[in-house]
N, CA, C and O atoms as CSV, one atom per row, in Angstrom:
chain,resi,resn,atom,element,x,y,z
A,1,MET,N,N,1.304,-1.115,0.001
A,1,MET,CA,C,-0.160,-0.031,0.080
A,1,MET,C,C,0.797,1.587,0.067
A,1,MET,O,O,1.356,2.021,1.074
A,2,LYS,N,N,0.803,1.995,-0.725
A,2,LYS,CA,C,1.445,3.421,-0.775
A,2,LYS,C,C,0.931,4.413,0.813
A,2,LYS,O,O,-0.173,4.446,1.355
A,3,ALA,N,N,2.523,5.285,1.292
A,3,ALA,CA,C,1.510,5.884,1.953
A,3,ALA,C,C,0.577,6.976,2.253
A,3,ALA,O,O,0.082,7.939,1.669
A,4,PHE,N,N,0.554,6.570,3.102
A,4,PHE,CA,C,-1.082,7.660,3.434
A,4,PHE,C,C,-1.087,8.803,4.260
A,4,PHE,O,O,-0.619,8.459,5.346
A,5,LYS,N,N,-1.364,9.888,4.268
A,5,LYS,CA,C,-1.143,10.868,5.485
A,5,LYS,C,C,-2.264,11.037,5.904
A,5,LYS,O,O,-3.340,10.662,5.438
A,6,ILE,N,N,-1.941,11.826,7.134
A,6,ILE,CA,C,-2.940,12.113,8.434
A,6,ILE,C,C,-3.290,13.690,9.137
A,6,ILE,O,O,-2.876,14.225,10.166
A,7,LEU,N,N,-4.330,14.182,7.975
A,7,LEU,CA,C,-3.810,16.038,7.910
A,7,LEU,C,C,-5.219,15.934,9.077
A,7,LEU,O,O,-5.729,14.964,9.637
A,8,ASN,N,N,-5.516,17.339,9.113
A,8,ASN,CA,C,-6.375,17.979,9.668
A,8,ASN,C,C,-7.852,17.919,8.599
A,8,ASN,O,O,-7.883,17.961,7.369
A,9,ALA,N,N,-9.052,17.803,9.624
A,9,ALA,CA,C,-9.869,17.835,8.162
A,9,ALA,C,C,-10.173,19.173,8.229
A,9,ALA,O,O,-10.260,19.872,9.239
A,10,THR,N,N,-10.425,19.665,6.360
A,10,THR,CA,C,-11.054,20.854,6.635
A,10,THR,C,C,-12.356,20.492,5.533
A,10,THR,O,O,-12.731,19.363,5.218
A,11,GLU,N,N,-12.952,21.898,5.025
A,11,GLU,CA,C,-14.510,21.917,4.471
A,11,GLU,C,C,-14.853,20.697,3.450
A,11,GLU,O,O,-15.723,19.829,3.375
A,12,ASP,N,N,-13.300,21.230,2.438
A,12,ASP,CA,C,-12.754,19.915,1.038
A,12,ASP,C,C,-13.295,18.504,1.182
A,12,ASP,O,O,-13.807,17.849,0.275
A,13,HIS,N,N,-13.028,17.932,3.059
A,13,HIS,CA,C,-13.575,16.608,2.826
A,13,HIS,C,C,-15.000,16.463,3.633
A,13,HIS,O,O,-14.627,15.665,4.493
A,14,VAL,N,N,-16.239,16.679,3.895
A,14,VAL,CA,C,-17.283,17.318,4.374
A,14,VAL,C,C,-17.947,15.999,3.735
A,14,VAL,O,O,-18.358,15.107,4.478
A,15,ARG,N,N,-18.034,15.907,2.399
A,15,ARG,CA,C,-18.670,14.846,1.909
A,15,ARG,C,C,-17.948,13.378,1.866
A,15,ARG,O,O,-18.631,12.356,1.786
A,16,GLU,N,N,-17.114,13.358,1.900
A,16,GLU,CA,C,-16.245,11.918,2.010
A,16,GLU,C,C,-16.736,11.217,2.868
A,16,GLU,O,O,-17.122,10.048,2.834
A,17,VAL,N,N,-16.694,12.720,4.461
A,17,VAL,CA,C,-16.615,12.520,5.694
A,17,VAL,C,C,-17.893,11.733,6.187
A,17,VAL,O,O,-18.068,10.908,7.083
A,18,TRP,N,N,-18.832,12.396,5.114
A,18,TRP,CA,C,-20.528,12.186,5.366
A,18,TRP,C,C,-20.698,10.441,5.461
A,18,TRP,O,O,-21.122,9.588,6.240
A,19,GLU,N,N,-20.162,10.536,4.320
A,19,GLU,CA,C,-20.856,9.080,3.570
A,19,GLU,C,C,-19.847,8.204,5.012
A,19,GLU,O,O,-20.486,7.318,5.579
A,20,MET,N,N,-18.859,8.373,5.368
A,20,MET,CA,C,-18.032,7.376,6.646
A,20,MET,C,C,-18.469,7.263,7.679
A,20,MET,O,O,-18.020,6.275,8.261
A,21,ILE,N,N,-19.627,8.197,8.586
A,21,ILE,CA,C,-19.992,8.612,8.977
A,21,ILE,C,C,-21.503,7.895,9.315
A,21,ILE,O,O,-22.027,7.662,10.404
A,22,GLN,N,N,-21.913,7.679,8.131
A,22,GLN,CA,C,-23.308,7.254,7.448
A,22,GLN,C,C,-23.219,5.220,7.767
A,22,GLN,O,O,-23.926,4.279,8.129
A,23,GLU,N,N,-21.566,5.606,7.228
A,23,GLU,CA,C,-21.205,3.674,7.837
A,23,GLU,C,C,-21.408,3.051,8.388
A,23,GLU,O,O,-21.968,1.959,8.288
A,24,LEU,N,N,-20.798,3.848,9.496
A,24,LEU,CA,C,-20.434,3.272,10.692
A,24,LEU,C,C,-22.016,4.202,11.193
A,24,LEU,O,O,-22.400,3.127,11.652
A,25,ASN,N,N,-23.165,5.141,11.489
A,25,ASN,CA,C,-24.066,4.691,11.854
A,25,ASN,C,C,-25.087,3.690,11.198
A,25,ASN,O,O,-26.283,3.534,11.445
A,26,GLN,N,N,-24.524,3.254,10.572
A,26,GLN,CA,C,-25.570,2.588,9.819
A,26,GLN,C,C,-27.139,2.924,9.496
A,26,GLN,O,O,-28.218,2.393,9.759
A,27,ARG,N,N,-26.771,3.893,8.904
A,27,ARG,CA,C,-28.107,4.882,8.712
A,27,ARG,C,C,-28.073,5.710,7.418
A,27,ARG,O,O,-26.997,5.731,6.820
A,28,SER,N,N,-29.142,6.416,6.891
A,28,SER,CA,C,-28.740,7.856,6.074
A,28,SER,C,C,-29.019,8.826,7.092
A,28,SER,O,O,-29.774,8.609,8.040
A,29,ILE,N,N,-28.397,9.908,6.885
A,29,ILE,CA,C,-27.889,11.150,7.411
A,29,ILE,C,C,-28.180,12.503,6.568
A,29,ILE,O,O,-27.468,12.725,5.588
A,30,ASP,N,N,-28.925,13.164,6.824
A,30,ASP,CA,C,-28.863,14.863,5.674
A,30,ASP,C,C,-27.850,15.371,5.636
A,30,ASP,O,O,-27.165,15.751,6.585
A,31,PHE,N,N,-27.570,15.457,4.182
A,31,PHE,CA,C,-26.308,16.308,3.797
A,31,PHE,C,C,-26.503,17.462,4.505
A,31,PHE,O,O,-25.492,17.776,5.134
A,32,THR,N,N,-27.505,18.273,4.647
A,32,THR,CA,C,-27.784,19.739,4.496
A,32,THR,C,C,-27.092,19.864,5.825
A,32,THR,O,O,-26.029,20.399,6.140
A,33,SER,N,N,-28.116,19.135,6.596
A,33,SER,CA,C,-27.407,19.588,8.578
A,33,SER,C,C,-26.644,18.795,9.103
A,33,SER,O,O,-26.827,18.304,10.217
A,34,PHE,N,N,-25.899,18.619,8.527
A,34,PHE,CA,C,-24.947,17.754,8.673
A,34,PHE,C,C,-23.477,18.745,8.129
A,34,PHE,O,O,-22.542,18.932,8.907
A,35,LYS,N,N,-23.478,19.151,7.094
A,35,LYS,CA,C,-22.593,19.994,6.649
A,35,LYS,C,C,-22.678,21.255,7.714
A,35,LYS,O,O,-21.667,21.795,8.162
A,36,THR,N,N,-23.530,21.504,7.931
A,36,THR,CA,C,-23.944,22.538,9.246
A,36,THR,C,C,-23.319,22.067,9.978
A,36,THR,O,O,-22.338,22.684,10.394
A,37,ASN,N,N,-23.534,21.127,10.321
A,37,ASN,CA,C,-22.379,20.423,12.038
A,37,ASN,C,C,-21.134,20.137,11.740
A,37,ASN,O,O,-20.169,19.925,12.474
A,38,TYR,N,N,-21.213,20.147,10.877
A,38,TYR,CA,C,-19.591,19.544,10.542
A,38,TYR,C,C,-18.455,21.424,10.194
A,38,TYR,O,O,-17.335,21.791,10.549
A,39,ARG,N,N,-19.328,21.933,9.543
A,39,ARG,CA,C,-18.917,23.043,10.172
A,39,ARG,C,C,-18.494,23.868,11.114
A,39,ARG,O,O,-17.470,24.549,11.162
A,40,ALA,N,N,-19.567,23.721,12.026
A,40,ALA,CA,C,-19.524,24.333,13.216
A,40,ALA,C,C,-18.271,23.757,14.290
A,40,ALA,O,O,-17.795,24.456,15.185
A,41,ASN,N,N,-17.907,22.520,14.035
A,41,ASN,CA,C,-17.367,21.575,14.866
A,41,ASN,C,C,-16.373,21.770,14.451
A,41,ASN,O,O,-15.509,21.259,15.164
A,42,LEU,N,N,-15.818,22.494,13.249
A,42,LEU,CA,C,-14.474,22.834,13.134
A,42,LEU,C,C,-13.877,24.389,13.076
A,42,LEU,O,O,-12.852,24.838,12.562
A,43,SER,N,N,-14.742,24.893,13.676
A,43,SER,CA,C,-14.222,26.502,14.084
A,43,SER,C,C,-14.591,25.902,15.585
A,43,SER,O,O,-14.220,26.778,16.367
A,44,ASN,N,N,-15.042,25.022,16.182
A,44,ASN,CA,C,-14.613,24.692,17.896
A,44,ASN,C,C,-13.218,24.116,18.310
A,44,ASN,O,O,-12.824,22.976,18.065
A,45,HIS,N,N,-12.624,24.972,18.892
A,45,HIS,CA,C,-11.645,24.512,19.071
A,45,HIS,C,C,-11.384,23.539,19.952
A,45,HIS,O,O,-10.361,22.867,19.825
A,46,GLU,N,N,-12.492,23.266,21.232
A,46,GLU,CA,C,-12.980,22.398,21.770
A,46,GLU,C,C,-12.540,20.725,20.763
A,46,GLU,O,O,-12.001,19.812,21.388
A,47,VAL,N,N,-12.835,20.564,19.340
A,47,VAL,CA,C,-13.593,19.491,18.659
A,47,VAL,C,C,-12.382,19.342,17.759
A,47,VAL,O,O,-12.018,20.470,17.426
A,48,VAL,N,N,-11.632,18.421,17.246
A,48,VAL,CA,C,-10.192,18.156,16.113
A,48,VAL,C,C,-11.208,16.619,15.041
A,48,VAL,O,O,-11.987,15.689,15.249
A,49,TYR,N,N,-10.570,17.190,14.082
A,49,TYR,CA,C,-10.686,17.094,12.711
A,49,TYR,C,C,-9.729,15.811,12.544
A,49,TYR,O,O,-8.580,16.165,12.281
A,50,LEU,N,N,-9.839,14.875,12.598
A,50,LEU,CA,C,-8.906,14.187,11.588
A,50,LEU,C,C,-9.439,13.069,10.626
A,50,LEU,O,O,-10.374,12.268,10.644
A,51,VAL,N,N,-8.298,13.420,9.683
A,51,VAL,CA,C,-8.558,12.564,8.027
A,51,VAL,C,C,-7.162,11.426,7.649
A,51,VAL,O,O,-6.000,11.696,7.953
A,52,ALA,N,N,-7.534,10.301,7.024
A,52,ALA,CA,C,-6.367,9.793,6.579
A,52,ALA,C,C,-6.299,10.113,5.343
A,52,ALA,O,O,-7.492,10.291,5.097
A,53,GLN,N,N,-5.858,10.274,4.581
A,53,GLN,CA,C,-5.861,10.808,2.584
A,53,GLN,C,C,-4.584,9.689,2.347
A,53,GLN,O,O,-3.604,9.522,3.074
A,54,LEU,N,N,-4.914,9.032,1.169
A,54,LEU,CA,C,-4.414,8.370,0.038
A,54,LEU,C,C,-4.959,8.827,-1.223
A,54,LEU,O,O,-6.123,8.726,-1.611
A,55,ASP,N,N,-3.619,9.522,-2.017
A,55,ASP,CA,C,-3.844,10.274,-3.130
A,55,ASP,C,C,-5.206,10.693,-3.208
A,55,ASP,O,O,-6.018,10.101,-3.919
A,56,GLU,N,N,-5.658,12.251,-2.112
A,56,GLU,CA,C,-6.792,12.130,-2.040
A,56,GLU,C,C,-7.347,12.401,-2.489
A,56,GLU,O,O,-7.695,13.423,-3.081
A,57,VAL,N,N,-7.821,10.724,-2.179
A,57,VAL,CA,C,-8.914,10.114,-1.214
A,57,VAL,C,C,-9.043,10.184,0.030
A,57,VAL,O,O,-8.055,9.801,0.657
A,58,VAL,N,N,-10.277,10.687,0.877
A,58,VAL,CA,C,-10.127,10.158,2.650
A,58,VAL,C,C,-10.449,8.895,2.320
A,58,VAL,O,O,-11.285,8.668,1.445
A,59,ILE,N,N,-9.673,7.709,3.141
A,59,ILE,CA,C,-9.775,6.900,3.662
A,59,ILE,C,C,-10.124,6.500,5.073
A,59,ILE,O,O,-10.604,5.387,5.284
A,60,GLY,N,N,-9.891,7.410,6.105
A,60,GLY,CA,C,-10.066,7.243,7.395
A,60,GLY,C,C,-10.785,8.531,8.206
A,60,GLY,O,O,-10.967,9.500,7.469
A,61,PHE,N,N,-11.041,8.633,9.017
A,61,PHE,CA,C,-11.820,9.986,9.475
A,61,PHE,C,C,-11.736,9.591,11.257
A,61,PHE,O,O,-12.007,8.400,11.416
A,62,LEU,N,N,-11.458,10.244,12.449
A,62,LEU,CA,C,-11.686,10.433,13.753
A,62,LEU,C,C,-11.407,11.706,13.948
A,62,LEU,O,O,-10.761,12.524,13.294
A,63,SER,N,N,-12.185,11.770,15.280
A,63,SER,CA,C,-12.310,12.832,15.824
A,63,SER,C,C,-12.748,12.701,17.011
A,63,SER,O,O,-13.352,11.758,17.523
A,64,ILE,N,N,-12.214,14.311,17.701
A,64,ILE,CA,C,-12.203,14.093,19.552
A,64,ILE,C,C,-12.293,15.109,20.001
A,64,ILE,O,O,-11.726,16.171,19.743
A,65,HIS,N,N,-13.130,14.795,20.812
A,65,HIS,CA,C,-14.442,16.139,21.575
A,65,HIS,C,C,-13.572,15.908,22.577
A,65,HIS,O,O,-13.319,14.830,23.115
A,66,LYS,N,N,-13.033,17.204,22.847
A,66,LYS,CA,C,-12.697,17.888,24.599
A,66,LYS,C,C,-13.548,18.356,25.402
A,66,LYS,O,O,-14.354,19.132,24.887
A,67,SER,N,N,-13.689,18.102,26.810
A,67,SER,CA,C,-14.213,18.753,27.450
A,67,SER,C,C,-14.223,18.232,29.236
A,67,SER,O,O,-13.832,17.098,29.512
A,68,LEU,N,N,-14.645,19.068,30.200
A,68,LEU,CA,C,-14.463,19.341,30.777
A,68,LEU,C,C,-15.795,18.967,32.237
A,68,LEU,O,O,-16.491,19.676,32.963
A,69,PRO,N,N,-15.526,17.087,32.017
A,69,PRO,CA,C,-17.375,16.836,32.654
A,69,PRO,C,C,-16.466,16.874,34.565
A,69,PRO,O,O,-15.351,16.624,35.024
A,70,LEU,N,N,-17.674,17.298,35.033
A,70,LEU,CA,C,-17.604,17.107,36.640
A,70,LEU,C,C,-17.024,16.481,37.305
A,70,LEU,O,O,-16.209,16.869,38.142
A,71,HIS,N,N,-17.538,14.675,36.896
A,71,HIS,CA,C,-17.338,13.871,37.860
A,71,HIS,C,C,-15.878,13.680,37.332
A,71,HIS,O,O,-15.468,12.799,38.088
A,72,HIS,N,N,-14.449,14.102,36.152
A,72,HIS,CA,C,-13.473,13.829,36.358
A,72,HIS,C,C,-11.927,14.998,36.484
A,72,HIS,O,O,-10.738,15.023,36.166
A,73,ASN,N,N,-13.121,15.953,37.270
A,73,ASN,CA,C,-12.195,16.649,37.364
A,73,ASN,C,C,-11.569,17.461,36.321
A,73,ASN,O,O,-11.963,18.624,36.408
A,74,GLU,N,N,-10.468,17.217,35.055
A,74,GLU,CA,C,-9.970,17.605,34.750
A,74,GLU,C,C,-10.542,17.124,33.004
A,74,GLU,O,O,-11.249,16.165,32.694
A,75,ILE,N,N,-9.751,18.494,31.849
A,75,ILE,CA,C,-10.557,17.802,30.117
A,75,ILE,C,C,-9.748,16.195,30.268
A,75,ILE,O,O,-8.873,15.637,30.931
A,76,VAL,N,N,-10.474,15.997,29.439
A,76,VAL,CA,C,-11.083,14.451,29.205
A,76,VAL,C,C,-10.968,14.930,27.607
A,76,VAL,O,O,-11.465,15.937,27.102
A,77,ALA,N,N,-10.332,14.116,27.107
A,77,ALA,CA,C,-10.353,13.957,25.121
A,77,ALA,C,C,-11.000,13.120,25.013
A,77,ALA,O,O,-10.652,12.109,25.622
A,78,GLU,N,N,-12.158,13.062,24.278
A,78,GLU,CA,C,-13.151,11.359,24.077
A,78,GLU,C,C,-12.826,11.687,22.044
A,78,GLU,O,O,-12.771,12.512,21.132
A,79,ILE,N,N,-12.703,10.151,22.488
A,79,ILE,CA,C,-13.018,10.140,20.781
A,79,ILE,C,C,-13.959,9.753,19.919
A,79,ILE,O,O,-13.652,8.733,19.302
A,80,GLN,N,N,-15.183,10.294,19.617
A,80,GLN,CA,C,-16.671,9.573,19.656
A,80,GLN,C,C,-17.034,9.130,17.961
A,80,GLN,O,O,-18.119,8.808,17.477
A,81,GLU,N,N,-15.591,9.263,17.258
A,81,GLU,CA,C,-15.622,8.776,15.761
A,81,GLU,C,C,-14.763,8.809,15.365
A,81,GLU,O,O,-13.984,9.746,15.185
A,82,LEU,N,N,-14.675,6.895,14.945
A,82,LEU,CA,C,-13.287,6.580,14.014
A,82,LEU,C,C,-13.442,5.133,13.193
A,82,LEU,O,O,-13.354,3.957,13.546
A,83,ILE,N,N,-13.690,5.733,12.048
A,83,ILE,CA,C,-13.532,4.114,10.661
A,83,ILE,C,C,-12.515,5.211,9.744
A,83,ILE,O,O,-12.273,6.417,9.686
A,84,VAL,N,N,-12.130,3.994,9.118
A,84,VAL,CA,C,-11.307,3.412,8.033
A,84,VAL,C,C,-12.729,2.791,7.180
A,84,VAL,O,O,-13.772,2.282,7.590
A,85,LYS,N,N,-12.356,3.015,6.201
A,85,LYS,CA,C,-12.952,2.464,4.698
A,85,LYS,C,C,-13.079,1.204,4.468
A,85,LYS,O,O,-12.009,0.650,4.218
A,86,ASP,N,N,-14.014,0.531,4.461
A,86,ASP,CA,C,-14.136,-0.954,3.751
A,86,ASP,C,C,-13.234,-0.928,2.439
A,86,ASP,O,O,-13.290,-0.357,1.350
A,87,GLY,N,N,-12.296,-1.905,3.131
A,87,GLY,CA,C,-11.525,-1.886,1.972
A,87,GLY,C,C,-9.397,-1.387,2.410
A,87,GLY,O,O,-8.290,-1.518,1.889
A,88,TYR,N,N,-9.860,-0.967,3.327
A,88,TYR,CA,C,-8.224,-0.296,3.339
A,88,TYR,C,C,-8.407,-0.823,5.342
A,88,TYR,O,O,-7.770,-0.171,6.170
A,89,ARG,N,N,-9.074,-1.689,5.675
A,89,ARG,CA,C,-9.189,-1.878,6.828
A,89,ARG,C,C,-8.496,-2.986,6.842
A,89,ARG,O,O,-8.426,-3.718,5.856
A,90,GLY,N,N,-7.588,-3.361,8.573
A,90,GLY,CA,C,-6.245,-3.900,8.804
A,90,GLY,C,C,-4.602,-3.633,8.211
A,90,GLY,O,O,-3.665,-4.365,7.892
A,91,GLN,N,N,-4.837,-2.259,8.262
A,91,GLN,CA,C,-3.335,-2.013,7.526
A,91,GLN,C,C,-2.531,-1.441,8.410
A,91,GLN,O,O,-1.302,-1.374,8.376
A,92,GLY,N,N,-3.327,-0.998,9.267
A,92,GLY,CA,C,-2.747,-0.404,10.290
A,92,GLY,C,C,-2.503,1.962,10.297
A,92,GLY,O,O,-1.772,2.823,10.787
A,93,ILE,N,N,-4.056,1.793,9.126
A,93,ILE,CA,C,-4.203,2.934,9.601
A,93,ILE,C,C,-5.751,3.635,10.196
A,93,ILE,O,O,-6.450,4.566,9.797
A,94,GLY,N,N,-5.846,2.747,11.242
A,94,GLY,CA,C,-7.197,3.324,12.266
A,94,GLY,C,C,-5.638,3.118,13.490
A,94,GLY,O,O,-5.395,3.804,14.483
A,95,LYS,N,N,-5.229,2.521,13.205
A,95,LYS,CA,C,-4.261,2.841,14.662
A,95,LYS,C,C,-2.944,4.255,14.060
A,95,LYS,O,O,-2.248,4.943,14.807
A,96,LYS,N,N,-2.972,4.282,13.055
A,96,LYS,CA,C,-1.401,5.055,12.822
A,96,LYS,C,C,-2.945,6.933,13.271
A,96,LYS,O,O,-2.346,7.976,13.533
A,97,MET,N,N,-3.925,6.995,13.278
A,97,MET,CA,C,-4.946,7.870,12.736
A,97,MET,C,C,-4.797,7.690,14.583
A,97,MET,O,O,-4.161,8.624,15.070
A,98,LEU,N,N,-5.118,7.009,15.250
A,98,LEU,CA,C,-4.726,7.108,16.997
A,98,LEU,C,C,-3.514,6.881,17.346
A,98,LEU,O,O,-3.316,6.568,18.520
A,99,GLU,N,N,-2.757,6.947,16.724
A,99,GLU,CA,C,-1.701,7.425,17.308
A,99,GLU,C,C,-0.788,8.971,17.099
A,99,GLU,O,O,0.269,9.453,17.506
A,100,ALA,N,N,-2.083,9.420,16.084
A,100,ALA,CA,C,-1.827,10.784,15.718
A,100,ALA,C,C,-2.730,12.200,17.246
A,100,ALA,O,O,-2.561,13.293,17.788
A,101,CYS,N,N,-3.548,11.125,17.192
A,101,CYS,CA,C,-4.680,11.683,18.390
A,101,CYS,C,C,-4.138,11.447,19.334
A,101,CYS,O,O,-4.358,12.301,20.193
A,102,LEU,N,N,-3.181,10.293,19.796
A,102,LEU,CA,C,-2.725,10.490,20.801
A,102,LEU,C,C,-1.383,11.438,21.154
A,102,LEU,O,O,-0.863,11.733,22.230
A,103,SER,N,N,-1.112,11.724,19.997
A,103,SER,CA,C,-0.002,12.889,20.291
A,103,SER,C,C,-0.582,14.421,20.516
A,103,SER,O,O,-0.268,15.214,21.404
A,104,LEU,N,N,-1.578,14.599,19.373
A,104,LEU,CA,C,-2.455,15.946,19.642
A,104,LEU,C,C,-2.754,15.817,21.216
A,104,LEU,O,O,-2.643,16.916,21.758
A,105,VAL,N,N,-3.090,14.822,22.068
A,105,VAL,CA,C,-3.844,15.118,23.119
A,105,VAL,C,C,-2.805,15.277,24.110
A,105,VAL,O,O,-3.039,15.823,25.188
A,106,LYS,N,N,-1.621,14.806,23.785
A,106,LYS,CA,C,-0.822,14.583,24.724
A,106,LYS,C,C,-0.133,16.226,24.398
A,106,LYS,O,O,0.086,17.025,25.308
A,107,GLU,N,N,0.075,16.449,23.280
A,107,GLU,CA,C,0.471,17.902,23.272
A,107,GLU,C,C,-0.218,18.566,23.755
A,107,GLU,O,O,0.158,19.733,23.864
A,108,SER,N,N,-1.162,18.311,24.130
A,108,SER,CA,C,-2.242,19.645,25.427
A,108,SER,C,C,-2.332,19.421,26.481
A,108,SER,O,O,-3.114,19.954,27.268
A,109,ASN,N,N,-1.538,18.574,26.708
A,109,ASN,CA,C,-1.470,18.241,28.664
A,109,ASN,C,C,-2.442,17.602,28.711
A,109,ASN,O,O,-2.855,17.897,29.832
A,110,ILE,N,N,-3.404,16.657,28.146
A,110,ILE,CA,C,-4.938,16.677,28.125
A,110,ILE,C,C,-4.030,14.744,28.938
A,110,ILE,O,O,-3.214,13.988,28.412
A,111,GLN,N,N,-4.693,14.679,30.238
A,111,GLN,CA,C,-4.246,13.310,31.168
A,111,GLN,C,C,-5.446,11.751,30.843
A,111,GLN,O,O,-5.386,10.523,30.786
A,112,GLN,N,N,-5.959,12.329,30.774
A,112,GLN,CA,C,-7.027,11.231,29.925
A,112,GLN,C,C,-7.336,11.491,28.632
A,112,GLN,O,O,-7.248,12.465,27.885
A,113,ILE,N,N,-7.760,10.259,28.549
A,113,ILE,CA,C,-8.353,10.399,27.165
A,113,ILE,C,C,-10.178,8.809,26.970
A,113,ILE,O,O,-10.432,7.643,27.271
A,114,GLU,N,N,-10.614,9.622,26.510
A,114,GLU,CA,C,-11.673,8.111,26.588
A,114,GLU,C,C,-12.138,7.323,25.048
A,114,GLU,O,O,-11.275,7.187,24.181
A,115,ALA,N,N,-13.333,6.912,24.852
A,115,ALA,CA,C,-13.457,6.121,23.250
A,115,ALA,C,C,-14.680,5.627,23.478
A,115,ALA,O,O,-14.955,4.858,24.400
A,116,SER,N,N,-15.773,6.228,22.302
A,116,SER,CA,C,-17.109,5.580,22.853
A,116,SER,C,C,-16.895,4.822,21.800
A,116,SER,O,O,-16.342,5.280,20.800
A,117,CYS,N,N,-17.345,3.433,21.893
A,117,CYS,CA,C,-17.733,2.885,21.042
A,117,CYS,C,C,-18.887,1.860,21.694
A,117,CYS,O,O,-19.014,1.305,22.785
A,118,ASN,N,N,-19.709,1.903,20.376
A,118,ASN,CA,C,-21.286,1.253,20.563
A,118,ASN,C,C,-20.773,-0.574,21.117
A,118,ASN,O,O,-19.994,-1.176,20.378
A,119,LYS,N,N,-21.275,-1.247,22.361
A,119,LYS,CA,C,-20.869,-2.529,22.175
A,119,LYS,C,C,-21.518,-3.614,20.917
A,119,LYS,O,O,-20.944,-4.683,21.123
A,120,LYS,N,N,-22.313,-3.754,19.908
A,120,LYS,CA,C,-22.391,-3.964,19.015
A,120,LYS,C,C,-21.357,-3.646,18.192
A,120,LYS,O,O,-21.623,-3.617,16.990
A,121,ARG,N,N,-19.845,-3.311,18.653
A,121,ARG,CA,C,-19.508,-2.954,17.114
A,121,ARG,C,C,-18.097,-3.949,17.838
A,121,ARG,O,O,-17.057,-3.381,18.171
A,122,THR,N,N,-18.281,-5.425,17.990
A,122,THR,CA,C,-17.206,-5.698,18.876
A,122,THR,C,C,-15.739,-6.229,18.374
A,122,THR,O,O,-15.056,-7.042,18.997
A,123,GLN,N,N,-15.314,-5.488,16.877
A,123,GLN,CA,C,-14.225,-5.007,15.948
A,123,GLN,C,C,-13.860,-4.262,16.532
A,123,GLN,O,O,-12.887,-4.482,17.254
A,124,ALA,N,N,-14.536,-2.894,16.488
A,124,ALA,CA,C,-13.753,-1.893,17.392
A,124,ALA,C,C,-13.367,-2.183,18.913
A,124,ALA,O,O,-12.154,-2.083,19.095
A,125,ARG,N,N,-13.970,-2.456,19.842
A,125,ARG,CA,C,-13.462,-2.910,20.659
A,125,ARG,C,C,-12.631,-4.272,21.302
A,125,ARG,O,O,-11.964,-4.441,22.322
A,126,HIS,N,N,-12.940,-4.945,20.421
A,126,HIS,CA,C,-11.285,-5.287,19.892
A,126,HIS,C,C,-10.295,-4.438,19.589
A,126,HIS,O,O,-9.218,-4.680,20.134
A,127,PHE,N,N,-10.353,-3.491,18.857
A,127,PHE,CA,C,-9.117,-2.599,18.186
A,127,PHE,C,C,-8.548,-1.982,19.347
A,127,PHE,O,O,-7.332,-2.062,19.522
A,128,TYR,N,N,-9.406,-1.276,20.296
A,128,TYR,CA,C,-9.909,-0.072,21.212
A,128,TYR,C,C,-8.501,-1.065,22.283
A,128,TYR,O,O,-7.350,-0.693,22.512
A,129,ASP,N,N,-9.432,-2.790,22.878
A,129,ASP,CA,C,-8.700,-3.109,23.466
A,129,ASP,C,C,-6.506,-3.162,23.850
A,129,ASP,O,O,-5.552,-2.903,24.584
A,130,SER,N,N,-7.174,-3.868,22.284
A,130,SER,CA,C,-5.709,-4.618,21.564
A,130,SER,C,C,-4.602,-3.157,21.880
A,130,SER,O,O,-3.395,-3.350,22.027
A,131,LEU,N,N,-5.153,-1.853,21.948
A,131,LEU,CA,C,-4.314,-0.310,21.897
A,131,LEU,C,C,-4.197,-0.187,23.339
A,131,LEU,O,O,-3.655,0.919,23.348
A,132,GLY,N,N,-4.306,-0.513,24.615
A,132,GLY,CA,C,-5.008,-0.370,25.776
A,132,GLY,C,C,-5.741,0.050,26.285
A,132,GLY,O,O,-5.601,0.361,27.468
A,133,PHE,N,N,-6.721,0.222,25.689
A,133,PHE,CA,C,-7.434,0.558,26.415
A,133,PHE,C,C,-8.619,-0.229,27.324
A,133,PHE,O,O,-8.925,-1.414,27.199
A,134,LYS,N,N,-9.369,1.005,28.534
A,134,LYS,CA,C,-9.948,-0.898,29.126
A,134,LYS,C,C,-11.301,0.194,29.121
A,134,LYS,O,O,-11.319,1.423,29.047
A,135,VAL,N,N,-12.506,-0.896,29.241
A,135,VAL,CA,C,-13.546,-0.857,29.249
A,135,VAL,C,C,-14.233,-0.448,30.272
A,135,VAL,O,O,-14.304,-1.370,31.084
A,136,ARG,N,N,-14.763,0.464,30.623
A,136,ARG,CA,C,-15.440,0.711,31.465
A,136,ARG,C,C,-17.078,0.562,31.186
A,136,ARG,O,O,-17.684,-0.496,31.357
A,137,ILE,N,N,-17.541,1.498,30.840
A,137,ILE,CA,C,-19.003,0.894,30.279
A,137,ILE,C,C,-19.250,0.508,28.675
A,137,ILE,O,O,-18.523,0.937,27.780
A,138,TYR,N,N,-20.212,-0.232,28.490
A,138,TYR,CA,C,-20.917,-0.829,27.763
A,138,TYR,C,C,-21.715,0.162,27.362
A,138,TYR,O,O,-22.266,0.805,28.256
A,139,ASP,N,N,-22.047,0.635,25.564
A,139,ASP,CA,C,-23.887,1.664,25.872
A,139,ASP,C,C,-24.179,1.151,24.873
A,139,ASP,O,O,-23.292,0.654,24.179
A,140,SER,N,N,-25.456,1.108,24.500
A,140,SER,CA,C,-25.625,0.071,22.858
A,140,SER,C,C,-26.392,1.933,22.020
A,140,SER,O,O,-26.739,1.982,20.840
């Protein structure tokens, strides 16, 4: 496989990200409202969107949302979405995206990172487990 790049997402990536999020959620999402939300989050300093790109084609997407939950009493970074396009999975792309995410979190001096994962996504849970994430709560 050729080398892929991990970049900060831009407005130019919105359609490809929308397609992947629909695949992740296994349902249709209105593009107009998705685009509005995507743009709002791009300008939100508490949200980071990364894409994996191969030959100008987006093949992966990861979102990080920073928050200050009262029960943590410190800033937490949460991976809310991580998806690699079908056909590119199992090639280390998700792992590289997660490594880039962890590097950004470390640069921000954030001490805790969490990953949201539907309990039905057993492959995703195995992926996170294999990289040292600990299961706390499964949510459907």
